[in-house]
Backbone and ligand atoms as CSV (ligand in chain L), in Angstrom:
chain,resi,resn,atom,element,x,y,z
A,1,MET,N,N,92.715,5.086,-11.594
A,1,MET,CA,C,92.840,3.610,-11.575
A,1,MET,C,C,92.569,3.132,-10.137
A,2,SER,N,N,91.862,2.094,-10.036
A,2,SER,CA,C,91.491,1.447,-8.737
A,2,SER,C,C,92.640,0.821,-8.091
A,3,GLU,N,N,92.814,1.060,-6.811
A,3,GLU,CA,C,93.815,0.403,-5.954
A,3,GLU,C,C,93.428,-0.961,-5.598
A,4,ASP,N,N,92.109,-1.240,-5.607
A,4,ASP,CA,C,91.583,-2.485,-4.999
A,4,ASP,C,C,91.530,-3.615,-6.019
A,5,ARG,N,N,91.930,-3.392,-7.274
A,5,ARG,CA,C,91.889,-4.416,-8.333
A,5,ARG,C,C,93.318,-4.984,-8.455
A,6,LEU,N,N,93.380,-6.231,-8.879
A,6,LEU,CA,C,94.697,-6.783,-9.015
A,6,LEU,C,C,95.407,-6.262,-10.314
A,7,PRO,N,N,96.702,-6.094,-10.169
A,7,PRO,CA,C,97.388,-5.609,-11.431
A,7,PRO,C,C,97.311,-6.645,-12.593
A,8,LEU,N,N,97.289,-6.115,-13.766
A,8,LEU,CA,C,97.066,-6.846,-14.957
A,8,LEU,C,C,98.201,-7.788,-15.195
A,9,LEU,N,N,99.476,-7.311,-14.876
A,9,LEU,CA,C,100.709,-8.106,-15.072
A,9,LEU,C,C,101.286,-8.533,-13.791
A,10,ARG,N,N,101.737,-9.715,-13.784
A,10,ARG,CA,C,102.483,-10.307,-12.558
A,10,ARG,C,C,103.934,-10.460,-12.990
A,11,ARG,N,N,104.765,-9.812,-12.247
A,11,ARG,CA,C,106.230,-9.739,-12.399
A,11,ARG,C,C,106.788,-11.209,-12.236
A,12,ILE,N,N,107.360,-11.756,-13.272
A,12,ILE,CA,C,108.077,-13.019,-13.191
A,12,ILE,C,C,109.577,-12.948,-13.397
A,13,THR,N,N,110.025,-11.723,-13.947
A,13,THR,CA,C,111.457,-11.534,-14.161
A,13,THR,C,C,111.782,-10.275,-13.664
A,14,ARG,N,N,113.055,-9.949,-13.600
A,14,ARG,CA,C,113.593,-8.592,-13.067
A,14,ARG,C,C,113.142,-8.312,-11.665
A,15,LYS,N,N,112.769,-9.343,-10.873
A,15,LYS,CA,C,112.393,-9.080,-9.524
A,15,LYS,C,C,113.526,-8.511,-8.725
A,16,GLU,N,N,114.767,-8.890,-9.094
A,16,GLU,CA,C,116.017,-8.488,-8.318
A,16,GLU,C,C,116.669,-7.235,-8.923
A,17,HIS,N,N,116.093,-6.726,-10.043
A,17,HIS,CA,C,116.675,-5.595,-10.665
A,17,HIS,C,C,116.477,-4.388,-9.766
A,18,ALA,N,N,117.297,-3.350,-9.966
A,18,ALA,CA,C,117.229,-2.124,-9.098
A,18,ALA,C,C,115.841,-1.524,-9.192
A,19,ALA,N,N,115.367,-1.052,-8.104
A,19,ALA,CA,C,113.964,-0.351,-8.046
A,19,ALA,C,C,114.147,0.955,-8.641
A,20,ILE,N,N,113.154,1.431,-9.365
A,20,ILE,CA,C,113.026,2.772,-9.981
A,20,ILE,C,C,111.732,3.396,-9.502
A,21,ALA,N,N,111.914,4.544,-8.821
A,21,ALA,CA,C,110.700,5.193,-8.261
A,21,ALA,C,C,110.185,6.200,-9.315
A,22,PHE,N,N,108.819,6.215,-9.370
A,22,PHE,CA,C,108.192,7.251,-10.187
A,22,PHE,C,C,106.796,7.491,-9.602
A,23,THR,N,N,106.100,8.394,-10.162
A,23,THR,CA,C,104.678,8.647,-9.633
A,23,THR,C,C,103.735,8.429,-10.782
A,24,LEU,N,N,102.579,7.917,-10.375
A,24,LEU,CA,C,101.425,7.604,-11.306
A,24,LEU,C,C,100.217,8.372,-10.668
A,25,ASP,N,N,99.755,9.327,-11.437
A,25,ASP,CA,C,98.533,10.145,-11.011
A,25,ASP,C,C,98.823,10.593,-9.633
A,26,GLY,N,N,100.012,10.988,-9.361
A,26,GLY,CA,C,100.442,11.567,-8.099
A,26,GLY,C,C,100.799,10.621,-6.974
A,27,ALA,N,N,100.528,9.331,-7.163
A,27,ALA,CA,C,100.861,8.310,-6.141
A,27,ALA,C,C,102.271,7.689,-6.420
A,28,PRO,N,N,103.030,7.612,-5.350
A,28,PRO,CA,C,104.362,6.927,-5.472
A,28,PRO,C,C,104.264,5.532,-6.000
A,29,CYS,N,N,105.133,5.192,-6.955
A,29,CYS,CA,C,105.134,3.797,-7.612
A,29,CYS,C,C,106.532,3.396,-7.612
A,30,GLU,N,N,106.703,2.078,-7.904
A,30,GLU,CA,C,108.069,1.535,-8.079
A,30,GLU,C,C,108.142,0.572,-9.235
A,31,GLY,N,N,109.009,0.780,-10.156
A,31,GLY,CA,C,109.217,-0.349,-11.176
A,31,GLY,C,C,110.586,-0.835,-10.964
A,32,ARG,N,N,111.089,-1.609,-12.038
A,32,ARG,CA,C,112.381,-2.260,-11.982
A,32,ARG,C,C,113.156,-1.759,-13.155
A,33,ALA,N,N,114.448,-1.741,-12.987
A,33,ALA,CA,C,115.379,-1.436,-14.093
A,33,ALA,C,C,115.088,-2.324,-15.307
A,34,GLY,N,N,114.898,-1.833,-16.455
A,34,GLY,CA,C,114.581,-2.634,-17.653
A,34,GLY,C,C,113.131,-2.546,-17.978
A,35,ASP,N,N,112.288,-2.033,-17.055
A,35,ASP,CA,C,110.834,-1.944,-17.380
A,35,ASP,C,C,110.593,-0.839,-18.369
A,36,THR,N,N,109.516,-1.046,-19.200
A,36,THR,CA,C,108.964,0.026,-19.959
A,36,THR,C,C,107.980,0.735,-19.031
A,37,LEU,N,N,107.471,1.890,-19.445
A,37,LEU,CA,C,106.392,2.482,-18.714
A,37,LEU,C,C,105.209,1.559,-18.590
A,38,LEU,N,N,104.945,0.896,-19.746
A,38,LEU,CA,C,103.730,0.013,-19.813
A,38,LEU,C,C,103.912,-1.145,-18.762
A,39,SER,N,N,105.039,-1.784,-18.728
A,39,SER,CA,C,105.226,-2.874,-17.789
A,39,SER,C,C,105.229,-2.483,-16.340
A,40,ALA,N,N,105.814,-1.281,-16.122
A,40,ALA,CA,C,105.866,-0.824,-14.721
A,40,ALA,C,C,104.479,-0.427,-14.263
A,41,ILE,N,N,103.643,0.289,-15.143
A,41,ILE,CA,C,102.300,0.633,-14.655
A,41,ILE,C,C,101.364,-0.584,-14.522
A,42,LEU,N,N,101.431,-1.481,-15.512
A,42,LEU,CA,C,100.513,-2.575,-15.430
A,42,LEU,C,C,100.951,-3.674,-14.402
A,43,SER,N,N,102.168,-3.530,-13.852
A,43,SER,CA,C,102.565,-4.399,-12.721
A,43,SER,C,C,101.927,-3.922,-11.424
A,44,ARG,N,N,101.346,-2.766,-11.463
A,44,ARG,CA,C,100.650,-2.248,-10.178
A,44,ARG,C,C,99.195,-1.918,-10.420
A,45,SER,N,N,98.694,-1.925,-11.741
A,45,SER,CA,C,97.407,-1.420,-11.994
A,45,SER,C,C,96.697,-2.474,-13.028
A,46,ASP,N,N,95.378,-2.365,-13.032
A,46,ASP,CA,C,94.599,-3.279,-13.938
A,46,ASP,C,C,94.427,-2.621,-15.241
A,47,SER,N,N,94.814,-1.435,-15.400
A,47,SER,CA,C,94.771,-0.764,-16.811
A,47,SER,C,C,95.777,0.331,-16.863
A,48,LEU,N,N,96.068,0.743,-18.122
A,48,LEU,CA,C,97.067,1.707,-18.340
A,48,LEU,C,C,96.444,3.102,-18.278
A,49,ARG,N,N,95.305,3.178,-18.806
A,49,ARG,CA,C,94.573,4.534,-18.999
A,49,ARG,C,C,93.164,4.326,-19.260
A,50,ARG,N,N,92.469,5.320,-19.374
A,50,ARG,CA,C,91.036,5.314,-19.865
A,50,ARG,C,C,90.951,6.000,-21.306
A,51,THR,N,N,90.215,5.454,-22.155
A,51,THR,CA,C,90.150,6.071,-23.459
A,51,THR,C,C,89.442,7.352,-23.342
A,52,GLU,N,N,89.903,8.373,-24.101
A,52,GLU,CA,C,89.258,9.830,-24.010
A,52,GLU,C,C,87.943,9.756,-24.691
A,53,PHE,N,N,87.581,8.743,-25.424
A,53,PHE,CA,C,86.321,8.753,-26.169
A,53,PHE,C,C,85.218,8.037,-25.371
A,54,SER,N,N,85.410,6.904,-24.834
A,54,SER,CA,C,84.370,6.159,-24.087
A,54,SER,C,C,84.581,6.038,-22.626
A,55,GLY,N,N,85.864,6.262,-22.188
A,55,GLY,CA,C,86.149,6.080,-20.749
A,55,GLY,C,C,86.433,4.671,-20.445
A,56,GLU,N,N,86.547,3.821,-21.470
A,56,GLU,CA,C,86.891,2.389,-21.180
A,56,GLU,C,C,88.330,2.232,-20.802
A,57,PRO,N,N,88.676,1.230,-20.031
A,57,PRO,CA,C,89.991,0.949,-19.661
A,57,PRO,C,C,90.772,0.439,-20.835
A,58,ARG,N,N,92.061,0.788,-20.921
A,58,ARG,CA,C,92.912,0.333,-21.949
A,58,ARG,C,C,94.306,-0.172,-21.367
A,59,ALA,N,N,94.892,-1.072,-22.117
A,59,ALA,CA,C,96.150,-1.662,-21.525
A,59,ALA,C,C,97.183,-1.758,-22.587
A,60,GLY,N,N,96.978,-1.027,-23.701
A,60,GLY,CA,C,97.862,-1.245,-24.826
A,60,GLY,C,C,97.425,-2.500,-25.695
A,61,PHE,N,N,97.840,-2.560,-26.823
A,61,PHE,CA,C,97.432,-3.766,-27.715
A,61,PHE,C,C,98.584,-4.386,-28.307
A,62,CYS,N,N,99.400,-3.704,-29.084
A,62,CYS,CA,C,100.467,-4.382,-29.815
A,62,CYS,C,C,101.725,-4.567,-29.069
A,63,GLN,N,N,102.048,-3.791,-28.035
A,63,GLN,CA,C,103.236,-3.825,-27.223
A,63,GLN,C,C,104.431,-3.566,-28.046
A,64,MET,N,N,104.365,-2.967,-29.252
A,64,MET,CA,C,105.596,-2.777,-30.073
A,64,MET,C,C,105.505,-1.402,-30.717
A,65,GLY,N,N,104.747,-0.468,-30.305
A,65,GLY,CA,C,104.814,0.870,-30.794
A,65,GLY,C,C,104.079,1.110,-32.079
A,66,ALA,N,N,103.115,0.250,-32.457
A,66,ALA,CA,C,102.429,0.544,-33.671
A,66,ALA,C,C,100.992,0.849,-33.500
A,67,CYS,N,N,100.273,0.501,-32.449
A,67,CYS,CA,C,98.881,0.698,-32.383
A,67,CYS,C,C,98.370,2.082,-31.699
A,68,GLN,N,N,99.171,2.812,-31.048
A,68,GLN,CA,C,98.810,4.098,-30.464
A,68,GLN,C,C,97.858,3.954,-29.274
A,69,ASP,N,N,97.702,2.750,-28.629
A,69,ASP,CA,C,96.778,2.522,-27.621
A,69,ASP,C,C,97.309,2.731,-26.244
A,70,CYS,N,N,98.552,3.149,-26.158
A,70,CYS,CA,C,99.198,3.192,-24.876
A,70,CYS,C,C,99.739,4.584,-24.448
A,71,TRP,N,N,99.125,5.678,-25.031
A,71,TRP,CA,C,99.664,6.977,-24.757
A,71,TRP,C,C,99.369,7.326,-23.249
A,72,VAL,N,N,100.343,7.850,-22.493
A,72,VAL,CA,C,100.288,8.409,-21.286
A,72,VAL,C,C,100.895,9.745,-21.413
A,73,MET,N,N,100.838,10.601,-20.293
A,73,MET,CA,C,101.454,11.900,-20.297
A,73,MET,C,C,102.248,12.155,-19.117
A,74,THR,N,N,103.274,12.937,-19.204
A,74,THR,CA,C,103.950,13.470,-18.029
A,74,THR,C,C,103.098,14.576,-17.465
A,75,GLU,N,N,103.434,15.021,-16.215
A,75,GLU,CA,C,102.758,16.021,-15.591
A,75,GLU,C,C,102.865,17.344,-16.302
A,76,THR,N,N,103.992,17.505,-17.092
A,76,THR,CA,C,104.184,18.638,-17.922
A,76,THR,C,C,103.582,18.598,-19.258
A,77,GLY,N,N,102.832,17.605,-19.530
A,77,GLY,CA,C,102.068,17.539,-20.804
A,77,GLY,C,C,102.737,16.821,-21.958
A,78,GLU,N,N,103.878,16.261,-21.743
A,78,GLU,CA,C,104.622,15.460,-22.851
A,78,GLU,C,C,103.901,14.094,-23.029
A,79,ARG,N,N,103.466,13.785,-24.230
A,79,ARG,CA,C,102.880,12.517,-24.546
A,79,ARG,C,C,103.933,11.455,-24.647
A,80,LEU,N,N,103.809,10.300,-24.025
A,80,LEU,CA,C,104.722,9.169,-24.171
A,80,LEU,C,C,104.007,7.862,-24.579
A,81,ARG,N,N,104.536,7.191,-25.437
A,81,ARG,CA,C,104.081,5.828,-25.782
A,81,ARG,C,C,104.662,4.889,-24.745
A,82,ALA,N,N,103.725,4.384,-23.904
A,82,ALA,CA,C,104.209,3.661,-22.684
A,82,ALA,C,C,104.931,2.301,-23.110
A,83,CYS,N,N,104.620,1.738,-24.191
A,83,CYS,CA,C,105.211,0.447,-24.553
A,83,CYS,C,C,106.599,0.528,-25.032
A,84,THR,N,N,107.014,1.734,-25.459
A,84,THR,CA,C,108.365,1.897,-26.066
A,84,THR,C,C,109.219,2.814,-25.285
A,85,THR,N,N,108.693,3.375,-24.136
A,85,THR,CA,C,109.427,4.312,-23.320
A,85,THR,C,C,109.991,3.640,-22.028
A,86,PRO,N,N,111.296,3.679,-21.975
A,86,PRO,CA,C,111.871,3.048,-20.799
A,86,PRO,C,C,111.526,3.805,-19.522
A,87,LEU,N,N,111.230,3.084,-18.447
A,87,LEU,CA,C,110.990,3.806,-17.241
A,87,LEU,C,C,112.327,4.379,-16.700
A,88,GLN,N,N,112.176,5.678,-16.285
A,88,GLN,CA,C,113.317,6.467,-15.742
A,88,GLN,C,C,112.937,6.941,-14.413
A,89,PRO,N,N,113.927,7.012,-13.545
A,89,PRO,CA,C,113.739,7.467,-12.124
A,89,PRO,C,C,113.188,8.899,-12.164
A,90,GLY,N,N,112.150,9.064,-11.287
A,90,GLY,CA,C,111.514,10.353,-11.129
A,90,GLY,C,C,110.514,10.716,-12.147
A,91,MET,N,N,110.192,9.883,-13.058
A,91,MET,CA,C,109.115,10.095,-13.969
A,91,MET,C,C,107.834,10.504,-13.216
A,92,ARG,N,N,107.074,11.494,-13.755
A,92,ARG,CA,C,105.761,11.860,-13.107
A,92,ARG,C,C,104.741,11.628,-14.221
A,93,ILE,N,N,104.023,10.546,-14.161
A,93,ILE,CA,C,103.199,10.131,-15.208
A,93,ILE,C,C,101.701,10.399,-14.710
A,94,VAL,N,N,100.961,10.711,-15.723
A,94,VAL,CA,C,99.436,10.876,-15.534
A,94,VAL,C,C,98.684,10.097,-16.565
A,95,THR,N,N,97.608,9.498,-16.265
A,95,THR,CA,C,96.845,8.811,-17.248
A,95,THR,C,C,95.894,9.804,-17.861
A,96,MET,N,N,95.252,9.489,-18.942
A,96,MET,CA,C,94.348,10.461,-19.601
A,96,MET,C,C,93.223,11.068,-18.761
A,97,THR,N,N,92.829,10.315,-17.756
A,97,THR,CA,C,91.776,10.817,-16.821
A,97,THR,C,C,92.374,11.101,-15.447
A,98,GLY,N,N,93.719,10.843,-15.303
A,98,GLY,CA,C,94.311,11.084,-13.976
A,98,GLY,C,C,94.454,12.585,-13.755
A,99,LYS,N,N,94.792,12.951,-12.478
A,99,LYS,CA,C,95.018,14.250,-12.147
A,99,LYS,C,C,96.456,14.375,-11.571
A,100,ALA,N,N,97.214,15.381,-12.085
A,100,ALA,CA,C,98.599,15.553,-11.542
A,100,ALA,C,C,98.482,15.930,-10.045
A,101,ALA,N,N,99.458,15.509,-9.265
A,101,ALA,CA,C,99.469,15.895,-7.923
A,101,ALA,C,C,99.959,17.296,-7.766
L,1,FES,S1,S,100.778,-0.876,-27.112
L,1,FES,FE1,FE,100.613,-0.449,-29.198
L,1,FES,S2,S,101.726,1.421,-29.467
L,1,FES,FE2,FE,101.970,0.869,-27.356
């Protein structure tokens, strides 16, 4: 994911909630208590992942656990649905094309 593009989401709530540290493709990141993985990732990135079929950027679609468009993985290979997974401290997330640190 490009660092020079603006994040897809702009945080308007939970700005004062406790910070939660995690890594995304090996880079240190920070979300807020109450974030899902999807909201935490898209608050710092312009896409959630790249599709394994065409390489096009994806950002989830339904935001409610139905469309399967928001899968990400942990560095240990566990698949997580980003829109329904609460952000937890120390999560080490990789995108479909990302490389674990
Ligand atoms: S955005 Fe549809 S399942 Fe997550």
